[in-house]
Structure formats: C-alpha cells, structure tokens
C-alpha positions as a Markdown table, in Angstrom:
| # | Residue | x | y | z |
|---|---|---|---|---|
| 1 | Met | 125.2 | 71.5 | 113.5 |
| 2 | Gly | 125.9 | 68.1 | 115.2 |
| 3 | Thr | 125.7 | 68.1 | 119.0 |
| 4 | Leu | 123.3 | 68.8 | 121.8 |
| 5 | Ile | 124.2 | 71.5 | 124.1 |
| 6 | Pro | 122.3 | 71.0 | 127.5 |
| 7 | Ile | 120.9 | 74.2 | 129.0 |
| 8 | Ala | 118.6 | 73.0 | 131.6 |
| 9 | Asp | 116.7 | 69.9 | 132.8 |
| 10 | Arg | 115.4 | 68.2 | 129.7 |
| 11 | Ala | 116.2 | 71.3 | 127.5 |
| 12 | Trp | 118.9 | 71.5 | 124.9 |
| 13 | Val | 120.2 | 73.7 | 121.8 |
| 14 | Ile | 121.3 | 72.3 | 118.5 |
| 15 | Pro | 123.4 | 75.1 | 117.4 |
| 16 | Gly | 123.8 | 76.0 | 113.9 |
| 17 | Gly | 122.9 | 78.9 | 111.4 |
| 18 | Val | 119.5 | 78.9 | 113.2 |
| 19 | Asn | 119.5 | 77.5 | 116.8 |
| 20 | Ile | 117.1 | 74.8 | 117.3 |
| 21 | Gly | 115.5 | 74.3 | 120.6 |
| 22 | Val | 114.9 | 70.8 | 122.1 |
| 23 | Leu | 112.5 | 70.2 | 125.0 |
| 24 | Ala | 111.8 | 66.7 | 126.5 |
| 25 | Asn | 108.9 | 65.6 | 128.6 |
| 26 | Asp | 109.2 | 62.9 | 131.4 |
| 27 | Val | 108.6 | 60.1 | 129.0 |
| 28 | Gly | 111.1 | 61.2 | 126.5 |
| 29 | Gln | 108.8 | 62.8 | 123.8 |
| 30 | Ile | 110.6 | 65.7 | 122.1 |
| 31 | Val | 109.3 | 69.2 | 121.2 |
| 32 | Leu | 111.4 | 71.5 | 118.9 |
| 33 | Val | 111.6 | 75.1 | 118.9 |
| 34 | Asp | 112.0 | 75.8 | 115.1 |
| 35 | Thr | 113.6 | 73.5 | 112.6 |
| 36 | Gly | 116.2 | 75.3 | 110.5 |
| 37 | Leu | 116.5 | 76.2 | 107.1 |
| 38 | Asn | 115.7 | 73.1 | 105.1 |
| 39 | Glu | 115.6 | 69.4 | 104.7 |
| 40 | Ser | 119.3 | 69.0 | 105.5 |
| 41 | Ser | 119.0 | 70.8 | 108.8 |
| 42 | Ala | 115.9 | 69.0 | 109.8 |
| 43 | Lys | 117.6 | 65.6 | 109.0 |
| 44 | Lys | 120.6 | 66.6 | 111.0 |
| 45 | Ala | 118.5 | 67.6 | 114.0 |
| 46 | Leu | 116.4 | 64.2 | 113.9 |
| 47 | Lys | 119.8 | 62.3 | 113.8 |
| 48 | Val | 121.3 | 64.0 | 116.8 |
| 49 | Ile | 118.1 | 63.8 | 118.8 |
| 50 | Arg | 117.7 | 60.1 | 118.0 |
| 51 | Glu | 121.3 | 59.4 | 118.7 |
| 52 | Glu | 121.8 | 61.3 | 121.9 |
| 53 | Leu | 118.2 | 61.2 | 123.4 |
| 54 | Gly | 116.5 | 58.2 | 121.7 |
| 55 | Gly | 113.1 | 60.2 | 121.8 |
| 56 | Asp | 110.5 | 60.8 | 119.3 |
| 57 | Val | 109.7 | 64.3 | 118.1 |
| 58 | Val | 105.9 | 64.9 | 118.8 |
| 59 | Ala | 105.6 | 68.7 | 118.1 |
| 60 | Val | 107.3 | 71.8 | 116.6 |
| 61 | Leu | 106.8 | 75.2 | 118.1 |
| 62 | Thr | 107.5 | 77.7 | 115.3 |
| 63 | Thr | 108.6 | 81.0 | 116.5 |
| 64 | His | 108.0 | 83.0 | 113.4 |
| 65 | Ala | 107.4 | 82.3 | 109.6 |
| 66 | His | 110.7 | 83.2 | 108.1 |
| 67 | Ala | 112.1 | 80.4 | 105.9 |
| 68 | Asp | 115.3 | 79.8 | 107.8 |
| 69 | His | 113.2 | 79.1 | 111.0 |
| 70 | Phe | 110.6 | 76.8 | 109.6 |
| 71 | Gly | 112.3 | 75.4 | 106.4 |
| 72 | Gly | 112.8 | 72.0 | 108.1 |
| 73 | Asn | 109.1 | 71.7 | 109.3 |
| 74 | Ala | 107.9 | 69.5 | 106.2 |
| 75 | Thr | 110.8 | 67.1 | 106.6 |
| 76 | Ile | 110.2 | 66.8 | 110.4 |
| 77 | Val | 106.4 | 66.3 | 109.9 |
| 78 | Lys | 107.0 | 63.6 | 107.1 |
| 79 | Arg | 109.4 | 61.7 | 109.2 |
| 80 | Thr | 107.7 | 61.9 | 112.6 |
| 81 | Gly | 104.1 | 63.0 | 112.2 |
| 82 | Ala | 104.9 | 66.0 | 114.6 |
| 83 | Ala | 102.1 | 68.6 | 115.1 |
| 84 | Val | 103.1 | 72.1 | 114.2 |
| 85 | His | 102.3 | 74.9 | 116.3 |
| 86 | Ala | 102.7 | 78.4 | 115.0 |
| 87 | Pro | 101.8 | 82.1 | 115.7 |
| 88 | Arg | 98.6 | 83.6 | 114.4 |
| 89 | Phe | 99.3 | 85.7 | 111.2 |
| 90 | Asp | 102.6 | 83.9 | 110.5 |
| 91 | Asp | 100.7 | 80.6 | 110.1 |
| 92 | Ala | 99.5 | 81.7 | 106.8 |
| 93 | Phe | 103.1 | 82.1 | 105.7 |
| 94 | Leu | 104.0 | 78.6 | 106.8 |
| 95 | Arg | 101.1 | 77.2 | 104.7 |
| 96 | Tyr | 101.7 | 79.5 | 101.8 |
| 97 | Pro | 105.6 | 80.3 | 101.8 |
| 98 | Leu | 105.4 | 82.2 | 98.6 |
| 99 | Leu | 103.8 | 85.0 | 100.7 |
| 100 | Gln | 107.2 | 85.9 | 102.1 |
| 101 | Pro | 109.0 | 86.8 | 99.0 |
| 102 | Ala | 105.8 | 88.2 | 97.4 |
| 103 | Ser | 105.4 | 90.5 | 100.4 |
| 104 | Leu | 109.1 | 91.7 | 99.8 |
| 105 | Phe | 108.3 | 92.4 | 96.1 |
| 106 | Gly | 105.3 | 94.5 | 96.6 |
| 107 | Gly | 102.8 | 91.7 | 96.5 |
| 108 | Ala | 103.7 | 90.7 | 92.9 |
| 109 | Asp | 104.8 | 87.3 | 91.8 |
| 110 | Pro | 108.4 | 87.4 | 93.0 |
| 111 | Leu | 111.6 | 87.2 | 90.9 |
| 112 | Asp | 113.6 | 84.1 | 90.8 |
| 113 | Thr | 116.4 | 85.8 | 92.9 |
| 114 | Leu | 113.6 | 86.0 | 95.8 |
| 115 | Arg | 112.9 | 82.4 | 95.5 |
| 116 | Gly | 116.0 | 80.9 | 97.2 |
| 117 | Asn | 115.6 | 78.6 | 100.2 |
| 118 | Phe | 116.6 | 81.6 | 102.6 |
| 119 | Leu | 113.1 | 83.3 | 101.6 |
| 120 | Leu | 111.1 | 80.4 | 100.1 |
| 121 | Ala | 110.6 | 77.2 | 102.3 |
| 122 | Asp | 108.7 | 74.2 | 101.7 |
| 123 | Pro | 105.0 | 74.5 | 102.9 |
| 124 | Ser | 104.3 | 73.5 | 106.3 |
| 125 | Pro | 101.1 | 72.3 | 107.8 |
| 126 | Val | 99.8 | 74.2 | 110.9 |
| 127 | Asp | 97.9 | 72.1 | 113.4 |
| 128 | Val | 97.7 | 74.5 | 116.2 |
| 129 | Val | 97.6 | 78.4 | 116.2 |
| 130 | Val | 99.4 | 79.7 | 119.3 |
| 131 | Glu | 98.2 | 82.9 | 121.0 |
| 132 | Pro | 100.4 | 84.6 | 123.6 |
| 133 | Gly | 100.1 | 83.1 | 127.0 |
| 134 | Ala | 100.4 | 79.7 | 128.7 |
| 135 | His | 100.2 | 76.5 | 126.9 |
| 136 | Glu | 101.0 | 72.8 | 127.4 |
| 137 | Ile | 102.6 | 71.0 | 124.5 |
| 138 | Ala | 103.2 | 67.2 | 125.1 |
| 139 | Gly | 102.9 | 67.9 | 128.9 |
| 140 | Ile | 105.5 | 70.5 | 128.7 |
| 141 | Gly | 104.4 | 73.9 | 130.2 |
| 142 | Val | 105.4 | 76.9 | 127.9 |
| 143 | Glu | 104.5 | 80.5 | 128.0 |
| 144 | Ala | 104.3 | 82.2 | 124.6 |
| 145 | Val | 105.6 | 85.8 | 124.7 |
| 146 | Pro | 104.5 | 88.2 | 122.0 |
| 147 | Leu | 107.6 | 89.4 | 120.2 |
| 148 | Phe | 105.9 | 91.1 | 117.3 |
| 149 | Gly | 107.9 | 93.2 | 115.0 |
| 150 | His | 110.6 | 91.3 | 113.1 |
| 151 | Ser | 107.6 | 89.4 | 111.8 |
| 152 | Pro | 104.0 | 90.1 | 112.1 |
| 153 | Gly | 103.3 | 87.5 | 114.9 |
| 154 | Gln | 106.6 | 86.4 | 116.1 |
| 155 | Leu | 106.5 | 84.6 | 119.5 |
| 156 | Gly | 109.2 | 83.8 | 122.1 |
| 157 | Tyr | 108.7 | 80.7 | 124.2 |
| 158 | Val | 109.6 | 80.4 | 127.9 |
| 159 | Ala | 110.1 | 76.7 | 129.2 |
| 160 | Gly | 111.0 | 76.9 | 132.8 |
| 161 | Asp | 113.8 | 79.3 | 133.1 |
| 162 | Val | 114.9 | 79.1 | 129.5 |
| 163 | Phe | 113.6 | 81.8 | 127.0 |
| 164 | Phe | 113.7 | 81.0 | 123.4 |
| 165 | Cys | 113.6 | 84.5 | 122.1 |
| 166 | Ala | 113.5 | 84.0 | 118.3 |
| 167 | Asp | 114.9 | 86.9 | 116.2 |
| 168 | Val | 114.0 | 89.7 | 118.7 |
| 169 | Val | 117.7 | 90.2 | 119.0 |
| 170 | Leu | 120.3 | 89.5 | 116.2 |
| 171 | Pro | 124.0 | 89.0 | 117.1 |
| 172 | Ala | 126.5 | 91.9 | 116.5 |
| 173 | Asn | 128.2 | 90.1 | 113.5 |
| 174 | Val | 124.7 | 89.8 | 111.7 |
| 175 | Leu | 123.9 | 93.6 | 112.6 |
| 176 | Asp | 127.4 | 94.6 | 111.3 |
| 177 | Lys | 127.1 | 92.7 | 108.2 |
| 178 | Tyr | 123.5 | 94.0 | 107.1 |
| 179 | Arg | 123.5 | 97.3 | 109.0 |
| 180 | Ile | 119.7 | 97.7 | 108.7 |
| 181 | Pro | 117.7 | 94.8 | 110.2 |
| 182 | Tyr | 114.6 | 93.4 | 108.5 |
| 183 | Leu | 111.5 | 94.6 | 110.5 |
| 184 | Phe | 107.9 | 94.2 | 109.7 |
| 185 | Ser | 106.9 | 97.0 | 112.2 |
| 186 | Leu | 109.4 | 99.1 | 113.9 |
| 187 | Thr | 106.9 | 100.2 | 116.6 |
| 188 | Glu | 106.1 | 96.6 | 117.6 |
| 189 | His | 109.7 | 95.7 | 117.4 |
| 190 | Leu | 110.8 | 98.2 | 119.9 |
| 191 | Ala | 108.0 | 97.2 | 122.3 |
| 192 | Ala | 109.1 | 93.6 | 121.9 |
| 193 | Leu | 112.8 | 94.5 | 122.9 |
| 194 | Glu | 111.5 | 95.8 | 126.0 |
| 195 | Arg | 109.1 | 92.9 | 126.6 |
| 196 | Ala | 112.0 | 90.6 | 126.2 |
| 197 | Arg | 114.1 | 92.6 | 128.6 |
| 198 | Gly | 111.3 | 92.1 | 131.2 |
| 199 | Thr | 110.8 | 88.3 | 130.5 |
| 200 | Pro | 112.1 | 86.4 | 133.6 |
| 201 | His | 114.6 | 84.0 | 132.5 |
| 202 | Arg | 118.1 | 82.4 | 133.3 |
| 203 | Val | 119.2 | 81.4 | 129.9 |
| 204 | Ala | 118.1 | 83.1 | 126.5 |
| 205 | Val | 118.4 | 81.2 | 123.2 |
| 206 | Ala | 118.2 | 83.6 | 120.3 |
| 207 | Gly | 117.5 | 82.4 | 116.8 |
| 208 | His | 121.0 | 83.1 | 115.9 |
| 209 | Gly | 124.2 | 83.4 | 117.8 |
| 210 | Pro | 125.5 | 82.2 | 121.2 |
| 211 | Ile | 123.4 | 81.2 | 124.2 |
| 212 | Leu | 122.8 | 84.2 | 126.4 |
| 213 | Asp | 122.6 | 84.8 | 130.1 |
| 214 | Gln | 120.2 | 87.6 | 131.4 |
| 215 | Gly | 123.0 | 90.3 | 131.3 |
| 216 | Gln | 124.0 | 89.3 | 127.8 |
| 217 | Leu | 120.5 | 89.5 | 126.6 |
| 218 | Gly | 120.2 | 92.8 | 128.1 |
| 219 | Ala | 123.3 | 93.9 | 126.3 |
| 220 | Ala | 122.0 | 92.4 | 123.1 |
| 221 | Ile | 118.7 | 94.2 | 123.5 |
| 222 | Asp | 120.4 | 97.6 | 123.7 |
| 223 | Leu | 122.6 | 97.0 | 120.6 |
| 224 | Asn | 119.6 | 95.9 | 118.6 |
| 225 | Lys | 117.5 | 98.9 | 119.7 |
| 226 | Ala | 120.3 | 101.2 | 118.6 |
| 227 | Phe | 120.4 | 99.5 | 115.1 |
| 228 | Ala | 116.6 | 99.5 | 114.9 |
| 229 | Trp | 116.4 | 103.3 | 115.1 |
| 230 | Arg | 118.3 | 103.4 | 111.7 |
| 231 | Val | 115.3 | 101.8 | 110.0 |
C-alpha cells in the first residue's frame, strides 16, 4: 500500500492486502470503500490521500463485516470523524467484533487463536445502515448491490461505471491456497455471483487481487462458482 491508482474520474484504488476504494466529490471530500485490516492500513491510506489528493475523509462505505475490511474503521473515525455506513446484519459485527470469531467457534467464547487481528478487529461505530438500492453519500451517487453469501449482508457499491464488488470473488491464488472459500451461505453466494455478473460496470474492484475489466470479472465469477460447489 502506498499509492493511488486512478480508475475513473474522481475514483481511485489504494492497492494492498485489501483494496481500499477512494471516491471524491466535487469539493474534494473523500469517501472510502473499506479501510483495510488495522490501524496501520488506515494510517497509510490517510497519508496517501492527504498527500496526493489533499482531501478530508468524510465517510466510510463498509462492504462487509470481516475484520480485514473494517479493521481500520476505528482509526479513520478517530482521525477524521468520518461517518461509517455498513450493511444490515453485518452492522452488528462492526459494533461487536467478537461476534465474528465467536460465530466460527459455535457461538462460544473464542480461543486465543481466533482472536488475531485477521478475525477480531477494533469495534467500529455504525452511523448509517445501508440497504440495497440507490444512495447519496457526500453528494456521490452510489448503488448498493446485494452480494450476500460470503457474509450475511455483504454489499457491493457501484459508483458511476466502477463496481466495488467486495469478496464476491476471490483471486485464483487465494482459492488455490485455501481451496474451500469461507461462506456464510452457499445458496446466497451463488445468487450473488450471478448478480455481480449482471451488474453493469466498466471496472470492477474486488476486495483482494487486481483491478478487473468486465471480461476478467466474468472469468473470476466462473472460477469462484466452481470452487463454491466444493463447499
């Protein structure tokens, strides 16, 4: 992480272990799509944004409540006062992050090995619960696309012709490494893959891996669908 990649007018990606989306309105205010794993990722994102755009972060759009995607929220909020927008159901996991490792441990108090920062983030406030459909955040028009399955309430966000598609698809190297992707619901995930396929876009930004054009996203959907059937 350390640079802004332009992908559209007033839209960028900060690449890293988790790709962070950056949107700017016409007065230079910034909306982030996810914040990365932890305080370090959040600080690096803020540094890049301030040095290269000179704008203030006023909102965070969280795609889903996995710690690697919202672990930087608390730091962003502390340093900027940004409002956090999050999907319904997942919003509870942002506010009470222990729910994630607890859910993986049958609802019991999770073992220490399930309390690392990859699974247990700092609590994040949630100011706005986002439902699927059209929204305006800091004057930026965004369409929230339901991509439930990887998490209970995962949302993708379309801004102009850019589709921030969260973890509906994972890159080939991740699938090869872990073989069986984590899913909350296989049924909903399969539906989400087809919904992502039908979402109009020019550029797709997945939570992990390279920026994709429409054909590349289609290929990634086919690959992830094949792996999902192994669950």
